[in-house]
Legacy VTK file of the C-alpha trace (Angstrom):
# vtk DataFile Version 3.0
C-alpha trace
ASCII
DATASET POLYDATA
POINTS 270 float
-23.214 58.386 -11.294
-21.604 57.794 -7.941
-21.739 54.006 -8.246
-20.284 54.156 -11.758
-17.365 56.185 -10.419
-16.698 53.711 -7.618
-16.826 50.879 -10.141
-14.285 52.675 -12.359
-11.944 53.018 -9.397
-12.335 49.400 -8.288
-11.416 48.127 -11.755
-8.184 50.149 -12.042
-5.221 47.946 -12.982
-2.314 47.630 -10.531
0.937 49.542 -11.004
3.454 48.162 -13.470
6.705 46.606 -12.263
8.803 49.774 -12.426
6.377 51.832 -10.354
6.013 49.036 -7.785
9.795 48.844 -7.364
10.060 52.632 -7.025
7.266 52.572 -4.439
9.100 49.925 -2.439
12.403 51.788 -2.560
10.874 55.120 -1.564
9.063 53.533 1.394
12.151 51.641 2.599
14.271 53.637 5.066
17.296 51.500 4.215
17.154 52.214 0.462
19.413 54.704 -1.278
19.690 56.814 -4.423
21.642 54.112 -6.280
18.827 51.596 -5.772
16.381 54.101 -7.243
18.582 55.040 -10.191
19.082 51.390 -11.106
15.302 50.921 -11.403
14.738 54.194 -13.277
17.353 53.278 -15.885
15.241 50.265 -16.876
12.452 52.629 -18.002
13.615 54.901 -20.854
10.400 56.964 -20.861
10.616 57.709 -17.130
14.320 58.524 -17.456
13.616 60.953 -20.295
10.759 62.600 -18.382
12.910 63.138 -15.279
15.770 64.627 -17.290
13.379 66.831 -19.269
11.832 68.116 -16.052
15.238 68.660 -14.433
16.105 70.983 -17.312
12.741 72.735 -17.264
12.758 76.312 -15.933
9.940 75.277 -13.572
12.351 73.709 -11.085
14.982 76.434 -11.260
18.116 74.282 -11.374
21.029 76.438 -12.450
22.893 74.039 -14.788
21.990 71.683 -17.608
21.522 68.167 -16.252
22.294 65.233 -18.525
23.042 62.562 -15.905
20.095 60.717 -14.364
22.101 60.153 -11.158
22.450 63.917 -10.736
18.787 64.514 -11.515
17.636 61.960 -8.942
19.908 63.467 -6.287
18.546 66.971 -6.951
14.905 65.907 -6.902
15.119 63.426 -4.040
13.219 60.183 -3.526
9.801 61.737 -2.933
9.708 63.829 -6.102
11.022 60.971 -8.235
8.232 58.861 -6.791
5.824 61.587 -7.917
7.172 61.419 -11.462
6.678 57.643 -11.455
3.082 57.968 -10.196
2.337 60.637 -12.792
3.666 58.289 -15.458
1.372 55.569 -14.131
-1.601 57.911 -14.531
-0.738 58.532 -18.192
-0.508 54.789 -18.803
-3.668 53.910 -16.879
-6.192 56.521 -17.998
-7.521 57.763 -21.289
-7.419 61.467 -20.492
-10.122 63.761 -21.874
-10.509 66.906 -19.776
-12.697 68.750 -22.289
-15.475 69.336 -19.699
-12.928 71.397 -17.762
-11.990 73.286 -20.957
-8.358 72.141 -20.879
-6.393 69.703 -23.011
-4.810 66.533 -21.662
-1.380 68.093 -22.233
-2.351 71.225 -20.298
-3.687 69.055 -17.479
-0.429 67.108 -17.171
1.581 70.341 -17.384
-0.558 71.744 -14.566
0.299 68.751 -12.369
4.009 69.281 -13.037
3.728 72.998 -12.267
1.917 72.249 -8.993
4.711 69.873 -8.057
7.399 72.386 -9.029
5.776 75.015 -6.829
5.543 72.723 -3.791
9.102 71.483 -4.429
10.570 74.989 -4.554
8.430 76.286 -1.685
8.545 73.468 0.854
12.162 72.716 0.098
12.863 75.822 2.176
9.952 75.488 4.638
9.962 71.850 5.768
11.778 69.514 3.412
10.751 66.462 5.436
7.097 66.963 4.445
7.986 66.661 0.758
7.774 62.885 1.185
4.000 63.433 1.284
3.647 66.719 -0.589
5.672 65.835 -3.683
3.710 62.756 -4.797
0.437 64.294 -3.567
0.952 67.470 -5.599
1.438 65.430 -8.770
-1.734 63.424 -8.148
-4.215 65.717 -6.378
-6.184 66.564 -9.548
-6.373 63.008 -10.929
-10.010 62.635 -9.866
-10.937 65.143 -12.573
-10.143 62.511 -15.202
-12.914 60.274 -13.874
-15.315 63.186 -13.292
-14.821 64.274 -16.908
-15.385 60.711 -18.165
-18.679 60.443 -16.284
-19.842 63.865 -17.457
-19.156 62.966 -21.088
-20.766 59.515 -20.878
-23.908 60.950 -19.266
-24.011 63.942 -21.651
-23.641 66.454 -18.846
-20.398 67.975 -20.095
-22.123 70.919 -21.819
-23.996 71.967 -18.674
-20.807 71.527 -16.646
-18.959 73.857 -19.033
-21.744 76.418 -18.729
-21.529 76.305 -14.941
-17.755 76.802 -15.106
-18.328 80.284 -16.499
-19.633 81.400 -13.115
-16.873 80.047 -10.861
-13.173 80.754 -10.511
-11.895 78.997 -7.382
-10.916 75.372 -6.654
-13.363 75.176 -3.732
-16.271 76.300 -5.906
-15.173 73.755 -8.499
-15.266 70.958 -5.906
-18.825 71.974 -5.030
-19.787 71.900 -8.709
-18.300 68.406 -9.102
-20.356 67.198 -6.135
-23.479 68.796 -7.574
-22.965 67.228 -11.012
-21.609 63.745 -10.201
-22.129 63.374 -6.465
-18.443 63.360 -5.490
-15.505 65.771 -5.695
-12.156 65.428 -7.421
-10.473 65.255 -4.013
-12.649 62.364 -2.830
-12.064 60.455 -6.066
-8.296 61.016 -5.945
-8.234 59.755 -2.358
-10.226 56.651 -3.372
-7.765 55.988 -6.211
-4.870 56.200 -3.759
-6.657 53.776 -1.447
-7.260 51.382 -4.339
-3.535 51.453 -5.093
-2.713 50.844 -1.408
-0.772 54.067 -0.979
-0.099 55.474 2.474
-2.864 56.997 4.553
-0.904 60.264 4.712
-1.138 60.685 0.942
-4.824 59.764 0.901
-5.805 62.184 3.655
-3.570 65.068 2.508
-5.479 65.117 -0.778
-8.873 64.309 0.735
-8.704 67.330 3.054
-6.958 69.716 0.665
-10.177 71.646 0.042
-11.086 71.807 3.743
-7.828 71.492 5.699
-9.400 72.819 8.892
-11.226 69.478 9.110
-8.043 67.413 8.637
-6.515 65.319 11.419
-3.707 67.252 13.115
-0.966 64.941 11.867
-1.725 65.758 8.222
-3.203 69.257 8.517
-0.087 71.151 7.399
0.156 69.047 4.240
-3.528 69.607 3.449
-3.076 73.364 3.924
0.008 73.418 1.681
-1.868 71.581 -1.089
-4.800 73.990 -0.788
-2.419 76.918 -1.174
-0.762 75.402 -4.249
-4.181 74.676 -5.798
-5.121 78.298 -5.218
-2.069 79.458 -7.180
-2.174 76.845 -9.980
-5.461 75.336 -11.135
-7.652 74.774 -14.196
-8.629 78.464 -14.179
-5.048 79.712 -14.500
-1.457 79.305 -13.375
0.154 81.947 -11.166
-2.073 84.697 -12.539
-2.303 87.998 -10.682
-5.799 87.085 -9.492
-4.706 83.632 -8.321
-1.680 84.993 -6.501
-3.700 87.683 -4.760
-6.062 85.092 -3.256
-3.132 82.767 -2.509
-1.248 85.412 -0.542
-4.402 85.922 1.518
-4.446 82.186 2.249
-0.805 82.299 3.329
-1.678 85.028 5.841
-4.746 83.110 7.022
-2.697 80.015 7.808
0.289 81.858 9.272
2.855 81.297 6.510
5.416 83.943 5.697
5.029 85.194 2.150
8.707 85.635 1.234
9.584 81.938 0.722
6.424 81.338 -1.269
7.066 84.356 -3.496
10.633 83.143 -4.101
9.222 79.759 -5.175
6.735 81.466 -7.519
9.592 83.391 -9.131
11.491 80.160 -9.779
8.476 78.440 -11.310
7.724 81.427 -13.497
11.360 81.382 -14.658
LINES 1 271
270 0 1 2 3 4 5 6 7 8 9 10 11 12 13 14 15 16 17 18 19 20 21 22 23 24 25 26 27 28 29 30 31 32 33 34 35 36 37 38 39 40 41 42 43 44 45 46 47 48 49 50 51 52 53 54 55 56 57 58 59 60 61 62 63 64 65 66 67 68 69 70 71 72 73 74 75 76 77 78 79 80 81 82 83 84 85 86 87 88 89 90 91 92 93 94 95 96 97 98 99 100 101 102 103 104 105 106 107 108 109 110 111 112 113 114 115 116 117 118 119 120 121 122 123 124 125 126 127 128 129 130 131 132 133 134 135 136 137 138 139 140 141 142 143 144 145 146 147 148 149 150 151 152 153 154 155 156 157 158 159 160 161 162 163 164 165 166 167 168 169 170 171 172 173 174 175 176 177 178 179 180 181 182 183 184 185 186 187 188 189 190 191 192 193 194 195 196 197 198 199 200 201 202 203 204 205 206 207 208 209 210 211 212 213 214 215 216 217 218 219 220 221 222 223 224 225 226 227 228 229 230 231 232 233 234 235 236 237 238 239 240 241 242 243 244 245 246 247 248 249 250 251 252 253 254 255 256 257 258 259 260 261 262 263 264 265 266 267 268 269
C-alpha cells in the first residue's frame, strides 16, 4: 500500500489562487494585515469560516467579532494561514474517516480544537513560534485521510477498527498505521507538505511530532508542542480527564510549566 499512498500524494492538485496568495503574503516579511484582508475578502467561504471561528468559544475572544479586519488582527498571519490551508484540505480531499470511528465533521472540528489549544497556549509561551505551530496544528492529522482511504480500498478498515479497541494514545496509533499501511499519519502529512512546497520547518515539526527527541534542534520545541497538543486532543477524545492526565505528565517531562497550558485548556473548554 505504500506505493499507492505515495502515488496519491504525487497526484494532489496545487493550491487554488486564494491559498497561493495567502501563502505568499504570510511568507513575505514586508506584507501586512491589509494585504491579507484584501485577499480573504475575495473568498466568501474563507471569510465566513474565520468569522465563525473568531466567535467560537474555542478561541476565548471576549467580544462578538463581525469585522474580518478585526478577526485577522486577533488571529495573526500564521493562524489565518492555517485556516486557509484547512480550507484547501476540505476542497482537495474526499474525507471518510470511518476507519478511525469519527465523522468528517468531527475530524475537522478536532483540527480546529488542536489549533485553538496551541493558539491559546503558545500565545503566552512563545508567540513567535506560532508561525510554524498554527498552520502545523491545523494540518498534522491530514495523513489520516489518506490512511483511511487506503484501508477502505484494501478492505482492511474492519481489522483496523478492531485494533483501535486496544489502543488509546497517538503514539500507539502511529504504530498501528505503520503496521497496517506501512507509513504513519505524520510521515504522510509531511510528504503532503513537501508536495505543496511548504517550508521545511512545517514539514519537520509534523514529521517529528510523535518522536520529538529525534528532531533537529532548530525544530524540536515545535515538535514537542505538537506532541503535547496531540496528547490532549486526538481521535480518542478531546481534553478528557485521561488525556489531560497524560498530557500534564508530558509537560513535566519536557520542562513546561503547567499553569499556562491549563489556562489555555480552560479557554478551549469555554
